[in-house]
C-alpha positions as CSV (number, residue, x, y, z in Angstrom):
1,M,41.2,120.4,167.9
2,S,38.8,117.5,167.3
3,L,37.2,116.7,163.9
4,Y,33.8,117.6,165.4
5,S,35.0,121.0,166.6
6,R,36.4,121.7,163.1
7,I,33.1,120.7,161.5
8,G,31.3,122.9,164.1
9,I,33.3,126.0,163.4
10,I,33.0,125.5,159.6
11,S,29.2,125.1,159.9
12,L,29.1,128.3,162.0
13,A,31.2,130.2,159.5
14,I,28.9,129.1,156.7
15,T,25.8,130.0,158.7
16,L,27.1,133.4,159.7
17,G,28.2,134.1,156.2
18,W,24.9,133.0,154.7
19,S,22.9,135.1,157.3
20,C,25.1,138.2,156.7
21,T,24.8,137.8,152.9
22,D,21.0,137.4,153.2
23,L,20.8,140.5,155.5
24,A,23.0,142.5,153.1
25,T,20.7,141.5,150.2
26,K,17.6,142.7,152.1
27,L,19.3,146.0,153.0
28,K,21.1,146.4,149.6
29,A,18.5,148.9,148.4
30,Q,19.1,151.1,151.4
31,G,22.9,150.8,151.8
32,L,23.8,153.0,154.8
33,G,21.0,155.4,154.1
34,N,20.4,158.2,151.6
35,S,23.5,160.4,151.1
36,P,23.6,163.2,148.5
37,Y,27.4,163.1,148.5
38,S,27.3,159.5,147.1
39,S,26.2,160.9,143.7
40,L,29.8,162.0,143.2
41,G,32.7,159.8,142.1
42,M,32.5,156.2,143.4
43,G,30.1,157.2,146.2
44,E,30.7,156.7,149.9
45,F,33.4,154.4,151.2
46,Y,33.1,151.8,154.0
47,G,36.9,151.9,154.7
48,D,39.2,149.0,155.5
49,A,39.0,149.1,159.3
50,Y,37.2,146.3,161.2
51,S,35.3,146.9,164.4
52,D,38.3,147.1,166.7
53,N,40.2,149.6,164.6
54,T,37.0,151.6,163.8
55,A,36.8,152.3,167.6
56,M,40.3,153.6,167.5
57,G,39.5,156.3,164.9
58,G,40.5,154.1,162.0
59,S,44.1,153.9,163.3
60,G,46.3,150.8,163.8
61,V,48.2,150.3,160.6
62,S,51.4,149.6,162.6
63,T,50.2,147.2,165.3
64,G,48.1,144.1,165.6
65,G,47.3,142.2,168.8
66,G,46.7,138.8,167.2
67,F,43.2,138.3,168.8
68,Q,41.4,139.9,165.9
69,I,42.2,140.4,162.2
70,N,43.8,143.8,161.5
71,N,42.6,144.6,158.0
72,L,44.3,148.0,157.8
73,N,47.6,146.3,156.9
74,P,48.0,142.9,155.2
75,A,51.4,142.5,156.9
76,L,49.7,142.3,160.3
77,W,47.6,139.2,159.5
78,V,50.6,137.1,160.4
79,R,50.2,138.2,164.0
80,N,47.1,135.9,164.2
81,R,48.5,132.5,165.4
82,F,45.0,131.0,165.5
83,T,42.5,130.2,162.7
84,T,40.4,133.3,162.9
85,L,36.9,134.0,161.7
86,D,35.8,137.7,161.8
87,V,32.2,138.7,160.8
88,G,31.0,142.3,161.1
89,L,27.7,144.3,160.6
90,V,27.4,148.0,160.2
91,G,24.4,150.3,160.9
92,Q,24.1,154.1,160.5
93,Y,21.7,156.8,161.4
94,K,22.1,160.2,159.6
95,S,20.6,163.6,159.9
96,I,21.0,165.7,156.7
97,S,20.5,169.5,156.6
98,S,20.6,172.0,153.7
99,G,19.4,175.5,154.4
100,N,16.0,175.0,156.1
101,L,15.5,171.5,154.7
102,R,15.9,168.5,157.1
103,Q,16.0,164.8,156.6
104,Q,16.7,161.7,158.8
105,N,17.4,158.2,157.5
106,A,19.1,155.0,158.5
107,G,20.5,151.9,156.9
108,G,22.7,148.9,157.5
109,N,24.8,146.3,155.7
110,L,27.3,143.5,156.0
111,A,30.6,145.2,157.0
112,Y,33.0,142.3,156.4
113,L,33.5,138.5,156.4
114,S,37.1,137.3,156.9
115,L,38.8,134.0,157.6
116,S,42.6,133.6,158.2
117,F,44.7,130.6,159.2
118,P,48.4,130.1,159.8
119,V,50.1,127.8,157.3
120,T,53.4,127.9,159.2
121,P,54.5,130.0,162.2
122,R,55.7,132.6,159.8
123,W,53.0,132.5,157.0
124,V,49.3,133.3,157.2
125,I,46.8,133.0,154.4
126,G,43.4,134.7,154.6
127,G,40.4,135.7,152.6
128,S,37.8,138.4,153.0
129,L,34.6,139.7,151.4
130,K,33.4,143.2,152.1
131,P,31.6,146.2,150.5
132,Y,34.0,148.8,149.2
133,S,31.7,151.8,148.3
134,F,28.0,152.5,147.9
135,I,25.8,154.9,146.0
136,D,22.4,155.8,147.4
137,Y,20.7,159.1,146.7
138,E,17.5,160.7,145.4
139,N,17.3,164.4,144.6
140,T,14.2,166.2,143.4
141,F,14.0,169.8,141.9
142,I,11.7,171.9,139.8
143,R,12.4,174.1,136.8
144,P,10.0,176.3,134.7
145,V,9.2,175.2,131.2
146,S,10.1,177.9,128.7
147,G,7.2,179.3,126.7
148,S,4.5,177.7,129.0
149,S,2.9,178.1,132.4
150,G,4.0,174.6,133.3
151,V,6.9,173.4,135.4
152,A,9.0,170.3,135.1
153,Q,9.9,168.1,138.1
154,Y,13.2,166.3,137.8
155,T,14.1,163.3,140.0
156,V,17.7,162.1,139.9
157,S,18.5,158.9,141.8
158,G,21.2,156.3,142.1
159,K,21.6,152.9,143.8
160,G,24.3,150.3,143.9
161,G,28.0,149.9,144.8
162,V,31.3,148.1,144.4
163,N,32.3,145.1,146.5
164,K,35.7,143.6,147.2
165,A,36.8,139.9,147.5
166,S,40.4,139.6,148.7
167,L,43.1,137.0,149.2
168,V,45.9,137.9,151.7
169,N,49.3,136.5,152.1
170,S,51.2,137.7,155.2
171,F,54.8,136.7,156.2
172,Q,57.1,137.2,159.2
173,I,60.6,138.2,158.1
174,G,63.1,137.7,160.8
175,R,62.0,138.5,164.4
176,Y,60.6,142.0,164.0
177,V,59.6,142.6,160.4
178,S,56.4,141.4,158.6
179,L,55.3,141.9,155.0
180,G,51.9,141.3,153.3
181,L,50.2,141.4,150.0
182,E,46.4,141.7,149.4
183,S,45.1,140.7,146.0
184,S,41.5,141.8,145.4
185,Y,38.8,141.4,142.9
186,F,36.4,144.4,142.6
187,F,32.9,143.8,141.3
188,G,29.5,145.5,141.4
189,N,27.0,147.7,139.5
190,V,25.4,151.1,139.8
191,R,22.0,152.2,138.4
192,R,21.3,155.8,137.8
193,A,18.0,157.3,136.7
194,S,16.7,160.7,135.6
195,D,12.9,161.1,135.6
196,V,11.0,164.2,134.3
197,S,7.3,164.8,134.7
198,L,5.2,167.9,133.7
199,F,3.0,170.0,136.0
200,V,0.5,172.4,134.4
201,N,-1.3,174.9,136.8
202,G,-0.2,172.7,139.7
203,I,-1.8,169.6,138.2
204,P,0.6,166.7,137.4
205,S,0.7,165.1,134.0
206,D,0.6,161.3,133.9
207,Y,3.4,161.3,131.4
208,M,7.0,160.6,132.5
209,V,10.2,160.6,130.6
210,S,13.0,158.4,132.0
211,L,16.7,158.1,131.2
212,N,18.2,155.0,132.8
213,E,21.9,154.1,133.1
214,R,23.5,150.9,134.4
215,N,27.2,150.6,134.9
216,T,28.9,147.2,135.8
217,Y,32.4,147.1,137.2
218,S,35.0,144.3,137.6
219,D,38.8,144.0,137.8
220,V,41.7,143.1,140.1
221,A,43.8,145.4,142.4
222,F,46.7,145.0,144.8
223,R,47.6,146.4,148.2
224,A,51.0,145.9,149.9
225,G,52.0,146.5,153.5
226,G,54.9,146.3,155.9
227,A,55.3,146.6,159.7
228,V,58.2,146.7,162.1
229,R,58.1,146.0,165.8
230,I,61.1,147.6,167.7
231,P,61.6,146.6,171.4
232,I,62.3,149.6,173.6
233,K,62.3,147.9,177.0
234,K,63.5,144.4,177.7
235,E,61.2,141.5,178.5
236,N,58.6,142.7,176.0
237,K,57.4,145.5,178.3
238,L,57.3,148.3,175.6
239,N,57.4,148.2,171.8
240,L,57.6,150.9,169.2
241,N,55.7,149.9,166.0
242,V,55.9,151.4,162.6
243,G,53.9,150.4,159.6
244,G,52.4,151.4,156.3
245,T,50.4,150.3,153.3
246,Y,50.2,151.2,149.6
247,S,47.2,150.5,147.4
248,F,48.1,150.5,143.8
249,S,46.1,152.5,141.3
250,T,43.9,150.4,139.1
251,S,41.6,150.7,136.2
252,L,38.3,148.9,136.7
253,N,36.7,147.4,133.5
254,S,33.3,148.8,133.0
255,T,30.3,148.4,130.7
256,K,27.4,150.9,130.4
257,T,23.9,150.4,129.1
258,T,21.6,153.4,128.7
259,S,17.9,153.3,127.8
260,F,15.2,155.9,127.2
261,E,11.6,155.3,128.2
262,L,8.2,157.2,128.0
263,T,5.4,156.1,130.3
264,Q,1.9,157.1,131.0
265,G,0.5,156.3,134.4
266,S,3.4,153.8,134.9
267,F,2.6,152.0,131.7
268,P,5.0,152.3,128.7
269,V,3.8,154.3,125.8
270,A,6.3,152.5,123.5
271,A,9.0,149.9,124.0
272,P,12.1,151.3,125.8
273,D,14.8,152.5,123.4
274,T,18.3,151.3,124.1
275,L,20.7,154.2,123.4
276,E,23.9,152.3,124.5
277,N,24.2,148.6,125.0
278,N,27.1,147.2,126.9
279,L,29.4,150.0,125.9
280,G,32.9,149.3,127.1
281,G,35.0,151.6,129.2
282,S,36.9,151.9,132.5
283,M,37.0,153.7,135.8
284,Q,40.3,154.8,137.2
285,V,40.7,154.3,141.0
286,P,43.7,156.2,142.4
287,E,46.5,155.0,144.6
288,Q,46.3,155.3,148.4
289,Y,48.8,155.1,151.2
290,Q,48.6,155.0,155.0
291,V,51.5,155.2,157.5
292,G,51.5,155.1,161.2
293,A,53.4,154.5,164.5
294,S,52.3,153.2,167.8
295,L,53.6,152.6,171.3
296,E,52.5,149.2,172.6
297,W,52.6,148.0,176.2
298,P,51.8,144.3,175.5
299,F,48.5,143.0,177.0
300,K,48.0,146.5,178.6
301,M,47.8,149.5,176.4
302,T,48.4,150.7,172.8
303,V,48.5,154.3,171.5
304,S,48.5,154.8,167.7
305,V,48.7,157.7,165.3
306,D,48.2,157.2,161.5
307,Y,48.1,159.4,158.4
308,S,46.4,158.5,155.2
309,H,46.4,160.0,151.7
310,Q,44.5,159.2,148.5
311,T,44.9,161.1,145.2
312,W,41.2,161.4,144.2
313,S,42.2,164.2,141.9
314,K,43.4,161.4,139.6
315,Y,40.0,159.7,139.6
316,R,38.4,159.3,136.2
317,G,34.9,158.0,135.6
318,F,33.5,156.1,132.7
319,G,34.7,157.6,129.4
320,N,37.8,159.2,131.2
321,V,35.5,161.9,132.7
322,N,37.2,164.1,135.2
323,E,34.7,164.7,138.1
324,N,37.0,167.3,139.8
325,L,37.4,165.5,143.0
326,N,39.9,166.5,145.7
327,D,42.8,164.5,147.2
328,V,41.9,163.1,150.7
329,D,44.2,163.6,153.7
330,R,43.2,162.2,157.1
331,L,44.6,162.0,160.6
332,H,43.7,159.0,162.8
333,V,44.4,158.7,166.5
334,G,43.4,155.8,168.8
335,L,44.0,154.2,172.2
336,E,43.3,150.7,173.4
337,Y,43.4,149.8,177.1
338,L,43.2,146.4,178.8
339,P,43.0,146.7,182.7
340,R,44.4,143.3,183.7
341,F,45.0,140.5,181.2
342,A,45.1,137.7,183.8
343,S,42.4,138.9,186.1
344,L,39.5,136.8,187.3
345,N,37.3,139.9,187.2
346,Y,35.4,139.9,183.8
347,F,35.5,143.7,183.3
348,D,39.3,143.7,183.8
349,I,39.7,141.6,180.7
350,V,37.4,143.7,178.5
351,R,39.4,145.9,176.0
352,Y,38.3,149.5,176.0
353,R,39.0,151.9,173.0
354,V,38.6,155.6,172.1
355,G,39.5,157.3,168.9
356,F,39.5,160.5,166.8
357,S,39.7,161.1,163.1
358,T,39.6,164.2,161.0
359,G,40.4,165.3,157.4
360,S,39.1,166.1,154.0
361,T,36.8,164.2,151.7
362,P,36.9,164.0,147.8
363,Y,33.9,166.2,147.5
364,V,33.6,169.9,146.7
365,I,30.2,171.7,146.6
366,G,30.7,174.9,144.6
367,T,33.9,176.2,146.1
368,T,33.3,174.7,149.5
369,K,35.5,171.7,150.5
370,V,33.7,169.1,152.5
371,N,35.5,167.9,155.6
372,D,34.7,165.1,158.0
373,T,35.5,164.8,161.7
374,N,34.4,162.0,164.1
375,V,35.0,160.6,167.5
376,S,34.7,156.9,168.4
377,L,34.3,154.6,171.4
378,G,34.5,150.8,171.5
379,F,34.7,147.6,173.6
380,T,35.7,144.0,173.0
381,F,34.0,141.5,175.3
382,P,35.5,138.0,175.7
383,M,32.9,135.2,175.4
384,G,32.6,131.5,175.1
385,R,34.4,128.7,176.8
386,G,37.7,130.0,178.2
387,Y,36.8,133.5,176.9
388,A,38.6,132.4,173.6
389,N,36.1,134.3,171.3
390,F,35.2,138.0,171.2
391,L,32.3,140.3,170.6
392,S,33.4,143.9,169.6
393,V,31.3,147.0,169.4
394,A,32.4,150.3,167.9
395,L,30.4,153.5,168.1
396,V,31.2,156.5,165.9
397,G,29.7,159.9,165.9
398,G,30.7,162.7,163.5
399,Q,29.8,165.5,161.1
400,R,30.6,166.0,157.4
401,G,30.1,169.2,155.5
402,T,28.5,172.5,156.7
403,N,25.0,173.9,156.4
404,S,26.1,177.1,154.6
405,G,27.1,178.3,151.1
406,G,24.7,175.8,149.4
407,A,26.6,172.9,151.0
408,I,25.0,169.9,152.8
409,R,25.7,169.0,156.4
410,E,25.5,165.4,157.5
411,R,25.6,164.4,161.2
412,Y,25.9,160.7,161.6
413,G,26.0,157.9,164.2
414,R,27.5,154.6,163.2
415,M,27.7,151.2,164.9
416,V,29.9,148.3,163.9
417,I,29.4,145.0,165.6
418,G,32.0,142.3,165.1
419,I,32.2,138.6,166.1
420,T,35.6,136.9,166.3
421,L,36.0,133.1,166.6
422,L,39.4,131.6,167.3
423,E,40.5,128.0,166.9
424,K,43.8,126.1,166.5
425,W,44.1,124.2,163.2
426,F,46.9,122.3,161.4
427,Q,48.8,121.5,164.6
428,K,51.0,118.4,164.6
429,R,50.2,115.9,167.2
430,L,52.9,115.0,169.7
431,I,53.2,111.5,171.1
432,E,54.9,111.4,174.5
C-alpha cells in the first residue's frame, strides 16, 4: 500500500475516533437512556460483542471470519490478516413499565473503537476503547413527615460509568489452535445524589437538602482466550470450531468524596460540607467465562451456540458492601449466511445474520429475579473500491423484567452500526 494510502487511513481513523469521542461526550449525560436497574451494582453493561456478533445473539466466541474484529475472544483477533479499523455506535429506545406507570426514553453512545494489525502471519496486536458499563437513573418518591402535615419528596439519581481501554495480543499456535490475551485498563466515575424537599399543604418549600457522592474507579484487568478449528470435511468445506474465554476477577481502586449541601431557591444557604474527601476503597468485579462451539461452512454459513456465566454474587461495592446480586447465566445462538461469495450480484455478497439470547441478569427486585430475552437481526454490506470495507447493522429487540410483583419491565430496541476498514500494511516488497 502506498504512503499516501496509509496517511489517508490514519487520518480517517483519527477523524472517526475524534467524531465518535465528541458524540460520546455530547451523549454522556444520557448514556443509553434512563434505566432504574442501573442503580444496582455497576449498572448496565454494554457487552463485548461488536455489531456482527451482536446480530448473532452475542454468540461467536469460537469463530472469526477475518473480515471484522471478533472482540468476544482475544484469540480470534489473529484471524484478521489485514490492518483492521472497527468503529461502532449504539443507540437504544426503551419503554419502561411499573404497575400503571409508563415511561419512554432513548439514548446513544460510542460502542467501540478498535484497531488491529498483523505483526507476523501468526501474531496480531490490537487496541480498543469502549464503554464497559453505565449508570443512568432518576427515581422520585414521597413520604409523610412524622408529626406534621407535610410530606417530603425524595429524588435519587445517578450518572456516569466505567470505560475500558485494551491491548490485545493474539497468536496462531500450529495450524488449528489460536491463543490470545487482553490486558485492559478500567477507568471512570459515577455521581450519585439524594435530594429532599418539603411540601406543606401541597405547597413546595424552597429549601432543599442534598447529599452528593462521587466515586472514581481505575485499575487493570486481564482476559484470556483460546480457539480450535477442527476440519470435518476436506478442502476446507466444513469446520467444527470450539472456543472459550476467561475474564479474571479484579479489584478496581476507588476513591469516594461525599458532600452535604443546603440550598434555598437553588442558592446555597451555607458552604457545602465535605463529609468524606477522597476516601480510598475498592470495587470487586467477579470473574466471567464464555464457551461455545460452531459449525462453519467457509464463505457460506456459520451456526454458533455459546454459554456465558459471571459470578455477580461475589461482587462487592465500595467498602466491601455486598449488594446481593445474582450470578448471570446466558445462552447465545446465532446464524450467519452469505449467499454467494464470488457473485457479481451485490446482494449475494451481503452477509445476513439472525440471533437469539436469553438468561438471567444480576438484579433481584424483592424476591423476583429479573430475566432478559432478546432476538436480533443484522446485515453486513460491502462498500468502497473492490468492496474491501464493510458497513454492519445489528437490530436487537427484547424484554427485561416483568410488570408484576413490584418489579419493572423494560422493553427495548437497540441498534449497533459498525464501520470496518481493511488495509494491507507491513508487507515486504518483492522485486522480480
